[in-house]
N, C-alpha and C positions, 0 to 999 in steps of 0.2 A: 518517375519522380522519387522513388524510394532512395536512390543513390545520390540525390541532390542535397547539398549542404543547406543548412538554414541558420541564419544569424538572428539571435534573439535581441530584444530591445536593449539589453545591457552591453551588446557587442560580442557576446560569446557565440562562436560558430560551432554547431554540431556537424560532424562530417557526413552524416546521412540521416534519413528520417525514421530509422528504426531504433526504438529504445527498449532495452530490457526493463520491463516494469518491475515495481517493487514486489518482492516475495519474502516472507519471513524466513530467515536462515536457521536460527536455533543453534548457532555455532559458538556462541560466547562461552567463556569459562565461568567458574562459580562466582567470580567477582564481576561478571558481565563485561569483561574486556574482550577485545578482538583477539583472534588466535591465528596461527599459521593456516588453519583450514579456510579462513576468509581469503587469504592470499591465493591459495590453490584454486578455490572456486571462482574468484573474480578474475584471475588470470585466464582461466578457461573461458569464462564468459566474454572477457575482453577480446580474446583471440577469435571469438565466434562471429564477429562482424558488426554487432550493434554499435551505432555511433555514440550511444549513451547508455550507461548502466545506472539504475537507481537502486539503492540498497533497500533491504527490508527495514522494518522499524528500528531506528536507533533512539533509545529512550532518553528523555531529559531528566527522569527521576527513577532510579533503580528500585524504589519501593513499589512502583506501579508499572510492572512490565506487561507486555502483551503475551509473553511466554518466558519460561525460566532462562532459555538460552539467548535472550536478546543481548546485544551490546548496548551499554548505557554510557553516555557522556554526562556525568553528573558531578557538578562542582569542579574544583581544581583537579587537573589531571597530573599524575606523576610522569616522570620522564619515560618510564617503561610503558605506561599507557599510551603516551604520544607516539612512541616508537612503533608500537603495535599497529596503531591507526595509520601511520605513515607507510608501513610495510604493506598494508591492505590497499591503500590508494595507489601506491607505486605499481603494485602488481596489476591492478585493474587498468592502469593507463599505459601499460607497456605497448599495447597495440595501437595507440594513438587516439582512443576515444576518451570520453569524459565520464566521470563518476560523480553522482550527486548523492548526498546522504538524506534519506527520508527520516525526518526528526518528528518524534511523536510522544504522546502521553496516553496511556491506555484508558485512563478514567475508570468507569465502572466495568469495563471489559477486561480488567485485571483478574486472572483466574484465582480461585480460592487457594490453589496450591502455592501461589505467590504471596497473597495477603488475604487475611480474613476481613479486612475493612478497606475496600477500595473507596475512591473519592469520585465525586461527580458534581455537576452544577446543583443538583437537588437530590434528595434521598429517594430516588425512583429506581427500583430494582429492574434488572433485565427480565424481560418476559420469556425466559427460557426454562425448560424442565431440566432436571438432573442435578441441580445444586452445584454446578461447576463455578458459579460466580456468586459471591456473597452480596448482600444488600449494601449499597454504598452510603456514605455519609456526605452531606452537603459541604462544599468548600466554603470557607470564610472569605470575605473580601480581601483580606491580607494574603491569604493563600493563593487566590487568583492572581494577584500581582506578583507573587513569588514565582508562580509557574511561567508567567510571561517572561520574567527575567531568566528562568532556566532555559527556555527556548532560545533566547538571545545568546546565552553563554554557550550552549551546545553548538549553535551555528558558528560562533566565533572560533571554537576549537576545530570544527570541521574545516573551516577555511585554513586554519593554521597547519593542519596535517595533510593538506593536499586534495581534499574534495574540491571539485570545481563548481559546486552549487549545493543548495539544500532544497529539499521538498518538504514543506510543512504539511503534515498529514491532517487534513480537516475532513476526512471522509470515514466511511465504514463503521461509524458508531463509536469511535474513540473520543477522547475528551473534547476536542474542539468541535467535532460533529455533534456531541451531546449538547454543547452550548447552543448550537444552531437549531437543534430539534426541540420544538415547543412541547413535545410529549415528555422529553427528558429534562428540560429546563423550565422549572416552575418558579424561578426566582422573581422577586419583586423589587430588586435593586437595579443598579445601572447595567447589570449583566443579564437581565432577563426581561421578558415581556414581548414588546414589539421586535421586529426583525433587526432594526438598527441596534437595539440593546443586545440581542442575542449574537449579532455579528461582531460586537465590539471586542470580544476576547480574541477572535481571529485577527481582526484588523490591528489591534494593539500588538499582537505577536509579530505580525508582518513588519510593523513600524519598528519594533525593538530589534528584530533580526537585521533589518536593513541598516539600522544605526551601527550595528556591530560589524557588519561585513562590507559595507560600502557599496557604491553604485555599480562597480564592475563585476561583482560576484552574483551569480544567478540565484534568485529567490523564486521558487515555484510553489504552487499550492495544489494539493490534491483535494478536489471538492466533489461532494455528492451532487448529482443531478437531482436526486430525490432520495428520501429514506424509504419509499415504497410502503408507507404506513399512513393510514387515515389520520389526519391531524398532525402529521410529521412535517419535516422540512420538505417543501414542495418545489417543483421545477421553476415556478415564477420567482420564488425567493432565491433559488440558486442563481438565476440570471441577475438578479439585483445585487447579490453578493459579488458576483463576477465583475459587475460594473465598478463596485467599490474597490475590488482588488486591482482592477486596471488603473483606477485613479491613484492607488497606493504604490504603483510602480512595479507590480509583480511581472516577472519575465515570461512565465508560462503557466497555464492552468491545465491540470490533468482532470478529465471528467470521469467520474465513476459513480457508484450508487450502492445503496443498501447498507446493511449492518449485520451483526450477528443474528439479530432477531428476524431480519428479512435479507438473506444473503444473495441479493441480486448480482453482486460482483462475482459469485461463483456459479451463476446460472443454474441453480439447483431446481430442476423441473419439479413440478408438483407444488413446491413452496411458492414459486413465482405465480402459479395459477391462482393463488389465493391473494395476491397483491391487490390492495384497494385501487392502486393506480396501475393499470395494465400497460405493458409495452404496446405501442401501436404495431399494427400488422406489418408496416413497412420496415420497422426495426427488426421484428422477428424474422422476416424474410431475408434480411441481409445478415452479414456476418457479425458486425459490431453491435454489441448490446446497447451502447449509449450514443450511437451516431446521430440519431434524430435530435437528441438533446443538444449535441454539439452544434448542429445546424441552427437551432434556435438561439444558442448562446452566441454563435458567430454573427448573427444579425444584430447583436447588442454590444459586442466588444471586439476590439482589434487585437487584443493580446493573443499570442500564439496558443493554440489549443492542442492537447494530446488526448487521444482516446485509446483506452485499453479495454480489452474484453471481447473475445470472440473472433478477432481477426485470425484468419488462417491462410487465405489465398493471396498470392501476389496481386492478382487482378482486383480483388476487393480492397486491398490496401491502396493500390494506385488510384482506384476510383474515388476512394474517400479523400485522398490528397488532392486529386484533380478537381473535385467538387468544391474545394475550399472549406469544407466542413471542419477539417482538422489539419494540423501542420506536422504532427509527429504521430507515428503509430507505435503503440505499446504492445509488446508481446511478453507473455509471462510463462505459463505452464509448459508450452512446448520446449522452452530452453532447459527445463529440468531433465528432459530426456535426450534432446538433441541440442547441445549448447552452441553448435555452429549453424543452426538453421537460419539466422539472419544473413550470414555470408552466402548460403545457398540460395536464398530468396533474391538477394541483391544481384548475384551472378546469373540468375535464371536457371541454375542447375536443377532447382525444383520449382514447381508452380504453387505449392501450398505446404504449409507446415502440417505435420501429422497431428491428428486429433486423438487424444487419449481419454476424453471426457466420457462419463457415464458407463464406464466399464467395457466399452466396445473392444478395447484391446488390453484389458487389465486382468485377464485370466479368471479363474474360478473364485467363488466366494461372494459373488455379487448377485443380489436378488432383484435388481431392476430399479431404475430411477423413478418409475411410475407406480411403485408399490402403493397399495391403498393404506398401508400402515405408516403413520407419521414417524414413529421411532425408527422403522426400517429405512425410510427415505432419508432421515437425518443421519443415521449411521452410514448410509451409502456415501453421503456427501463428505462426512468426516473421514471415512476410509479412503475416498479418492484423494482428499487432501493429504492423508498419510502417505499415499503412493508418491506424490510429488516431493514431500518432505524427505522420504527415504532416499529418493534419487538425488536430492540436493546433498545429503550426507555422503552418498557414494561419490559424487563429483568432487566434493570437498576433500575426500580421502584419496583423490587421484585415480579412482576407478571409473569404469564406464557405467552409465545408467542402464536400468532394466526397462524394456518396453512393456513387459507384462509382470504382474505381481498379484498373488492372491490377496484380495483386499482385507479379509478378516485378519489374517496374520499380520499384514502391514499395519492395520489399525491397532492391534494389540501391542506390536512392537513400538509404535509411535507413542501410545499412551504410557507404556512402561518407561520409555526414554524420558518423556516429560516429567513423570513423577520422580525419577531418579535425579534429573537435573534440578528439580525444585528442592529435593532433600539436600543436594550438594551446595546450594546457594550459600555464600558467605554473607551473613547479615551484619549490618553495622552495629 
């Protein structure tokens, strides 16, 4: 079934069931514009066989970035900015697939090196050590409305420059996810309290985006199955939000989970062992982290579902599709090392994508994912992330990826790169 096309509710047809899931690229220039590196990278990924490419975070407000090298579509775009974006989408679509822009606002997960005063539904700081994120201030009601308009504007520009869809990022602890999370959203106005109020921000964004792009353009939402925190956004709430999204005419829902505080989307062992809401054994035994949640959601909505996280074998992907639990398979990290792995899976050349998680093939400098020291375990996770980011940079430079890399040097290089990129940002 992997090679079988799928037609979405709006009439758009994806040429196969493999999607390159969103991964942050960090390739934007100091003005947060697209660069030729995006063209090189996405041409390579487009040639790799995935029927759909979803970009990393494209920010709706460049004051609140997920990282310094994000692309931002913020306000009126110059002719040069539009040309850069068109070059990106054209390169990605040369092989015949689609490219969707993941549009996002980082909220309180904006790093301190980007801003010393991030914004959030409420003034609730991230529960993370190290001081990488400053305490946020609460958004005013007028600011909430302005951000909704920003999402709509960004989507309009994305359609104008050749993206074939947008994915509204409502997962992983970014701003929309924060509104959904009762631990982060303590508001007492129309945007907080019960689930209907907490979901209003997302649903109003979907409505505003659809009004700008029309019925034939794909609108997708990336939604947490759970925040994996006691008292946070829970699976039952996620299914109810999915029902509302279906009623709003969303064309596809990607299921994910976690946040910076509980990074289930990175499957960081040890951290997950402390989740208040444990993964069920059936999910742990299978490849995909969120497939059981997808099965529950499928029982409630007919909207096409995409599941990302953990898929490696062709057999596991085919089984998930055949079961009806999901309609599209998302693959992310393996494409940083082997950008043509979708084509190899589709052709049967390989039976599984290589796994690079937990340092199994990432060379020296790794002290083990199950270290009893929290800071070591966290550093391992961030160092592994640096490994993939470094390989994205290599692919964007037209070089080959490295299958092994000493993690500590990779982590140091990555941190140095981010600090340098932050210092170079051109502020308004």
